[in-house]
N, C-alpha and C positions, 0 to 999 in steps of 0.2 A: 309536404309540398301540396298535397290535396287540400288541406285546410286553408292555406294561403290563397289558392285559386278561388275557393268558395267565398272567402271574405272579399276578394276583389270583385267577384261577380255580384255579390250583394250590394257592395258600395256603388257599382255602376247602376244597378236597378233602382236604388234609392235616389240617385242623382237624376235619373230620368223621370221619376214620379213627382219630383218637386217642381212646381211651376215657378219660374223666375221672371221678373220684369225685364223685357228686352231693352229697356232704356237704362235702368240703374242697377239691375241684377238682384234686387231685393226679393225675398221669398214671402213677404207680407202682401198677399194678393186676395182680393175679394171679387166674387162674381156676382154681378147684378144684372137686372134687365134694363134695356134701354128705355128711357122715358119719352115723354111727349116732346115733339119738336115743333117749333113755330112754322117751319117750312113744310114738313112732311106730315104733321099731325101725329096720328097713332100708327102710321105705317112703320113697321119694323120695331115697334115698341116692345114686343115680346121676345126679342132676340137677346141672348145673354152677352155680356161684355165683361172682360176682366179689367179690374182697376187696381193699380198699384197703390198701396196705402202709404208709401213713402214719398213718391214723386207725383202721383196723380195721373200717370200715363194710362190711357185706355186702349185696349186692343181686343180683337175677336178671339175667343178661345180656339185652341187647336193650331195656333201658329207658333 
């Protein structure tokens, strides 16, 4: 019984550690820095952004 509980706990931890796309659920995610914008220039250009490699959706890390 102890072994089953340990396996379930590990599975939960692994599920938490994988980042998934909020739009399509893909786990193929890249983190890049925001680039130059015509409207804001370089303001905010150093902030990281997650990008889904499957659908192209972008979002802030930590959400």
